[in-house]
N, C-alpha and C positions, 0 to 999 in steps of 0.2 A: 203580327209578325215583327213590326217595328218595335212594339212594346217589349217583346222577348229579346230583341237585339239590344235595346237600351239597357235592359236588366243585365244581360250578359256582359255588355261593355262596362256597366257600373260595377259588376262583380270583379271583372278583371282589374279595373282601376283600383278597387278597394284592396285587392290582393297585392297589386303593385305598390300601393301606398303603404300597406302593412309591412310588406317585405322591405321596402326602403326604410321605413321607420325602425324596424327591428335591426336592419343592418347598421343604421346610424347609431342606435343605442348600443349595439354590440361593439362598434368601433370605439365609442367613448369608454365602455366598460373594459375593453381590452387594454386601451392605453393606460387607464387607471391601475389595472392589475399589474401590467408590465412595469410601470414606473414604481409601483409600490414594492415589488419584489427586488428590483435593483436598489432601491433606497434602503431596504431592510437588510439585504445581504451583500451590498456593494462594497463594503469596506472591511477587509479582513487583514489589515495591517500590511503585510508585504504584497498582498493581492487586492487590487481594487477594480471595481467595475462601475462605469458610469454610462448613462444613457444620453445620447445627443441627437439633435436634428430629427425629432419625431414629426413626420409629415402625415397627417391623417386625412384621408378622403372618405367618400361615401362607401365605396366598395373595398378599397385597399388602404394600406398604410405602409410607410417605409421609415426605417430608423436604423441607427447604428449603436452598437455598444463598444466601448473602448475598455479593453482588459489590460491592466498594467501590472506587471510583476517586478517588484523591487528586490534587488539582490542584497542580502545582509552585508553590513560593513565588515571590515577586517578580513578581506579576501587574502589568503596566504599567497606568498610569492611563488613564482614558478621555480622548478629545480635549477634553472640557470641563474637565479637571483633577480630576474627581472619581474616587475609587477605583472600579475596575470591579466591578460587582455580580456576582461569581462566588462560589459556595460553596466552602468548603475541601475538600469531598468530596461525592460523589454515591453513594448506596447504592441498589442494586436487589435486591429479594428475588424469587427464583424458587422456585416450588413444583413438586415432582416427585411424580408418582404412579407407583409401580412395581408391575408385575404379575410375579410370580415364575414361572419355568418349572417343569417342562419343557414344558408346554402353556400358552403365554402369551397367552390370550384373542385368538384370531384371528391371532396372529403365527407360528403353527406351532411347531415345536420350537425353543426358544430359552431362553437363560438368563434373560432378562427383557425386558419392554417398558417404556419410560419415557416418560411424557407430561409436558411442561413448560409452565408458564404463568407470566406475571409477575403478582405479587400486590401489590407495593409499590414505590414510588419515592420517595426522600427526598433532598433537598427536592423539593416539587412533588406531594405525595400528593393534595392537593385537586384540582389540575389533572388528575392521572392518573385520579382517580375520575370527574371530569366527562367525560373522554375515554371511559371505560368506559360511561357512560350514553349518550353520543352514538353510540358504535360498540360495540354489544354483542358483536360478533365478537371483539373484543380479549380478552374473558373466556375464550375457548376456548383450548385448548393450541395453541401455535404450533410446537412441536418434538416430533416423535414419533421415538423411538429404539428400536432393537432390538439387544440384545446376544446374539450367537450363541454356540454352544458352543465355537467355535474362538477366541472372544475378540474377534471383529470387532464393531465398532460401526457399525450402519447407521442413518443419520439422515436425516430429511426435515423441513425447516423450511418452513412455509407461513404467510405473512402474507396474510390475505384482502384482497380489493379494498375500497377505500373511496371513497365518493362523498358529498359533503356541500356545504353552503353556510355560510360564516362571514361574517356581515355582507353585504357586496356581492360577496364573492369566492366563486366556484364552483370546487370542487376535485374532481378525479377521478383516482384512482390504481388501477392494475390489480393491485397487490400484489407479493409477492416469494416466490419458491420457491428452495430449495436442497436438493440431495441429496448425500450423501457416504458413503463407506465407508472406515473406518479399520481396518486389520488389524495388530495388534501382532505377530502370529506371522509374517506375511509382510513386515512393515515397509513397508506401502504405504498411500497415501492418495489417493483418487480421488473426483471429484465434479463437479458442475456447478451453476450458479445462473442465475437470470433475474430481473432487476429490470424489471417491466413498465412500460408507458407511464404518464406523469404529465402532467396538463393542469390549468392554472389560468386563470381568466378573471375580470377585474375591468373596470369601465367604462373604466379608463385603460390596462390592459395585458393581454396574453395570453401565456401560456407553454405550449409543447407540447414534451415530451421523449419520444422514442421508447423510452427505457429503456437497459438494459445487460445483457449476459450474458457468461458465461465458463465455462471448464471447466479441470480440472487432473487430471493422472495422474502421481503422484510415488511414488518409492521411497526409503527411507532407505539410502543407500550407506554412510554412516558415522554414528555417533551425532549426531543432530540436524542432519545434512546430507542434505537431500532433493533428489533430481534427477529430471528427467523433462520432461514437456511441460505447458505451461499457456498459456492464451489469455484475453484480455479484450477486449471490444468495447463501446465507448461509441457509442450510436446518436445520430442527429441531434437537435439541440435548437434550437428557434426561439422568439425573444422579440420581441414587438412592443409598443412603448409610444407613447402619444399624449399631447400636451399639449392639454387641453380649451380653454385660453384662446387659444392660437395656432394650433391645428390641426396643429402639426408632429408628424410621426410618425418614430420611430426603430426600425429593424429590426436584429436581431442573429440570426445563424444559425451554429451550430456543426454542421458536416456529418458529423462522426464521427471516432473514433479507434480504431485496431485495434492491439493489442499482442500479439505472439506470442513465447514464450520456450521454449528447450529447453536442457537441461543433461545432463551425463553424468559418470560417475566410474569410473575403472578400479581403484579401491581406494587410489590414491595421489593422483592429480591430477584436478581438477575442470575441466571445460570448459563454457562457457556461451555462448549466442547469444541475441540479442534483436533483433527487427525491429519498429519502430513506424511505422505509416502514418497520417498525419494527412490527412483528406479535405479539410479547408479550413475557413476561418472568414470570414464576410462581416459587415462592420461599417462603418457610415457609408457604405454604397455601394461599399466596396472589399473585395476578396477576398484573403485571405492563405492560401496553400497552393495545391495540396497540398504535402505534405512527407513525406520518408522518412528514417529514421535506422536504420542497421544496425550493431550493435555485437557484438564478440566479446571474451570474456575467456578466456584460455588459460593452462593450466599453473598453476592455483591449487592450493596445497598443501591437500589434503583434511584431513589431520590437524590442520593449523593452523586451518582453518575450524571443524572439530568442537570443538576445544579452546576456540576463541573463543566459540562458541555456549553451551557448558557454563559457561564463566566468566561470561558475561553473565547467565545465569540465576542463578548463584551470587551475583553481586553484588546483583542485584535481590532475591534471597531473604533476604540478610543486611542489606540497607540499610533504614533506618527514616527516611530523609530524602526530602523531595519537592522540595528545592532543586535547580534545574537545575545551578547552579555546583558544588554538592557531588557531584551524580551524575557530572558531567563529570570531576571529579578522581578519583572512584573508578573510572571507566571508562578513564582515561588509561593505566594500566599494562597493561590488557587490550588496548587498541589497539596499544600499543608492541610487545607480544609477538606480536600478529598480523602486524604489518608486518615484524618480524624473521623470522618463520617464512616469510612470503611471499617475502622477499628471498633466502632460501636456494635457492629454485628459479629458474625462468626464466619469470616471469609476463609476460603480454603483453596489451596493450590494442590492439584493432584496430577503429577506426571505418571499416568498409568503405565506407560510403556515407552522405553527408550531402547532402540535396537539399531546398531549400525555395524556393517561389515567392512573391514579394511583388509588390504593384502596381508598385513601382519597379524590379524586377529579380529575379534569381535568385541563389541561393547553392549552390555545389557544392564538396564537399571530401572529403578522406580523411585519416586519421591512424593511424600505427602506432607504438606505444611498446613497447619490449622491455627487460627487465632481465636481464642475465646474472649470476646470483647465485652463491652458494656459501656453505658454513658459515663460511668464513673472512672473510666480509664483515662489517665493523664499521660500525654506524650512527654511531659517533663520528668517522668519517673521511669528511666530505662529498666531498673531492676524489677519493677512491678509489671512492666510490659513483657519482659522475658519470661515471667512466671506464667503468662497466659499463652505462650507459644508452645505448640506441640508439633513435633516433626519426626519422621522416620524415613529411612532411605536404605536401599540395597543397590550395590553396584558390583559388577563382575567384568573384568577386562583380561584378555589374554596377556600373559606376562611379557611376551616379546613385543607387544604393542606398547605397553607401559615403558619398556626399556627404550624403544625407538623414540617415544615422545621425550623421555628424560635426556637421551643422548642429543637430540636436536636442540633442546633448550640449553643444555650445558655447552654445546659447541658454539651456539650463538653468543653466549655470554663470554666464553673464552676468546672468541675472535674480536669482540668489542674491547675486551681488556687488552689484547695485543695491539689494537689500533690506537688506543689511548696511552700506550706505553706502560701499563700496569703489569704486563707480562713480557718476558723475553720474546724476541722475534723467532718463535718456533714455526716449523713448517705446518701446513694444513694436516698432514698425516700425523704429526706429533700431537696436534690439538685434538684430532679425532680420537686418538688413543686415550688422552686425558679425559675426554668427554665420556668415553665408554666406562672408564674407571669410576668417574664421579656418578654416572647413572646407576651402576651396579651398587655403589655404596649407598646411594639414596634409597634404592629399593630394599636393601638389607636393613637399613635404619627403620623404614616403615614397618617391616616385618618384626623387628626387634621390639618396637613400641606397641605392637599389636594393633596398629592402625589399619593394616591389611593382613589377610591370612592367605596362605598358598593352598589352592585346591587343584591338584593336578597341574595343568599348564596355565591356570588362571589365577589372578589375584582378586580376592573378594573382600568386601567390607559391608557390615551391617551396622547402622547407627540409629539411635533414637534420642530425642530431646524432650523431656517432660519436667515441668515444675522447676526449670532452671538447671536440670541435671542432664549431662551428656553421657551416654553409654555407647561405646564403640566395641563391637564384637564381644559383648557381654562384660566389658570392663569399664568401670566408671572413669571418666576423664575430666580433670579440672579444667574449667574454662579460662581461668586466669592464674 
């Protein structure tokens, strides 16, 4: 009996020692991986992340990451002529509480569980603390992550609902949730998010937004080149504003936007498709939309895209400037190399369908642009490059819509000329009449040159470009 008890106690002690050893080793491994990721991706130029105060114990660890966003130099002045009151940088401190595996407190078998909360915002710490007092739920962890033994990172972000009143404004927001799984071993990233409804009410205005949601399922085909499926849906948004003095009421409604994308890679070439469906917009009693845009990008050089992504990260990592002009100069060689690599293949842009409805008419069109490249193509020979471009397009627009666009453009130019003294001080009605005359003359000139043809109440054009020759509506057009 005593012998069995001794064996049982020895077995329990062996398990405890094994569990403690595994937990200790996992703690070391987790700290190393955490530090490695921050060191590798912690400097992206205007955005930097650094790890500080890593306190590792046997069962748990605690650390902070400091995220710093630097604003680019050359911030434009405000309309009043005063410098815009923007800070040079914003710093957010995140606190992480880590539970070491192999049994990670309710997460099952895992390398670790990580809970994340925001503890500091600078500048604006006083306002942040006031927000914590008003909304105690913000003190709770908003990100819960689980690191599996396969190396996958399973995360759930949950920002709780908020309902409050600020002065005369009543605000209600349903919160935000996002889930994702990143697997370095399988090189996949998948997840979904939901931004719930938001509503605001004041004595003069009301806003109701039904939120947004999306999902993604991607795989890394080449280093930093992810392909797969993703979708984003922006739900309806309604705004109503009233003038208490006149009683006039203005209503605005965005009916929604749906964007769906898919991409693939055969190891060399990347193919992409995107379809955008715009449900419509109602403003000042007029409805714009619906609209549809379907785009294809074909035969993109995968290695070129991968190299480009890596070079961009390298430039950000080595750059210590926040000047947009200096950053553009540093990126210029990267863009040139990307274009040269793309030109070696046979890239193609295909706008399969463009359709948009406006109160004054509709727009329908298609566009196909192809480049027949090769390694012998030189960017220093524009004439040779033009010979390799092929394009075709069809466009049809209601004439009254063309007239309206031309009138608005002409009227804006005439008003600017009046303001600068290049035109007599004519009334707005006189300028509007001049704009209508100019618009009609412009349309007639296009018709006379055969750049457009009239088909009932629509203006249409068909054009093609091959071997350096432009043909518009069946007529050769000189380029120069």
